[in-house]
C-alpha angles and dihedrals in degrees: 000000000000105000097201108119092358124132107236131186118207107193103200093022094153095058137092095284097021096065096058090037091057090048092052093048092049090050088054090055099256124150100233130204118190123206114192145133093225124104114283090241088076092059124095109258092228094055128080109250127210118184098205142145109239093193082081108081094208089059090050090055092049096050092046094050112116095003125139094198138013127205110198107202093155112134139146105218136163150141121307087258091055092048090051092050098043104037095146094047093049095048100038099042097044091048096047096043091055097043100041097049095048091047090051092048089052093050091047090050096241105174098207134042137170122196119202105213125174144246084242087084091073127094116236111295141131095236120033116216119188094235094053098071097100097041092093142348123290118270114280088242090057095035103124100033090040095055092043092053091045089055090049089054092047089052089051091048091053088053091049090055098044103035102031092128094057107027133044112204127189128188125203127186109208123205123218102316125197141168143104115341092031123148108269095172105138090220097057111010120132122236101279100046090040092055093043091053092049096045096043088045089060095241106181129212093028107215113209125186116225128009098290091248094110111119123219138173115238131182134181117248094239091055090047092051091048090051091052091052091051092051091048094047091051091045091226107194100201134063115283126197113224115197144104092274087221129094128224128191121247087237091057090045091053092049090053091052092047092049092048091049096046087229130147107198125166105246121213114191115201108199093181092063120090111261106167137254118340096237133015114168131150123233103229103185093118092054092046091052087054090054100259120139125157114249103189117080120221092246092050093045094047092050091051092048093049091051091047091051093050091052101039110040090125092062092062091076089063094065117102113247111215091196 
């Protein structure tokens, strides 16, 4: 897919990944439509903005009408605590957002579609390979979101098999993504925005569960958006992991955030507290074969995100809260 002159819908185009994705598409000459429930101020001024609820199928049909390509970035995500508290919302909303938008795109004869899935689809493992998804159930910690996203992928796979002559569908599985415009809500924020909020907020002592040896895969939102565009341009018809392919410890992550914040908190590690799996890293060979390699280092990305958070706390109130 060459995006120059194409009409492209970015569902979730005012979010963490959506904002840089819209910028990339506009630079490539696309005519971009954003569908989101966020405040319009978060939308790119050169894109068409629709403030619309895509849990309503009629709205899905309307936003897909006339489009050449749809990026579905819609996802309800949050911390393990948020998932535990909002099981129904995570399962129901993630499932419906994936199924309804793809169905609408099919009915409206949209020739290209990309579904943003999740690493939550994978069973417990240290390294996640694309072909391993169905070898076992999702992790108990990812149970509801994992099954919902698996069903979204299965729905996309059914479309690939039945409508392969008229519709090209790609699936990407993003790793832990961070950057400016992230969700810093203390009730649902993921690990990086949560730690940035706590460190910049001068929390002291800083209580950390575990030993800090847990290893995770992190990638900056601009790199993630660029990877999605590469997958879409190449019309890759199989799931593709998008991540750094390298793990970093939570301790190293925290030190990067502290350095970027010029903070000096007293850190108290609590090894007896639950802190998650020891290692969770994506294998990214498929993405690399397609020509995708992250460009933004963790230190650089964290510093940028910290500075953005310090300067833009007021914008956080303009994000839609699904809970």
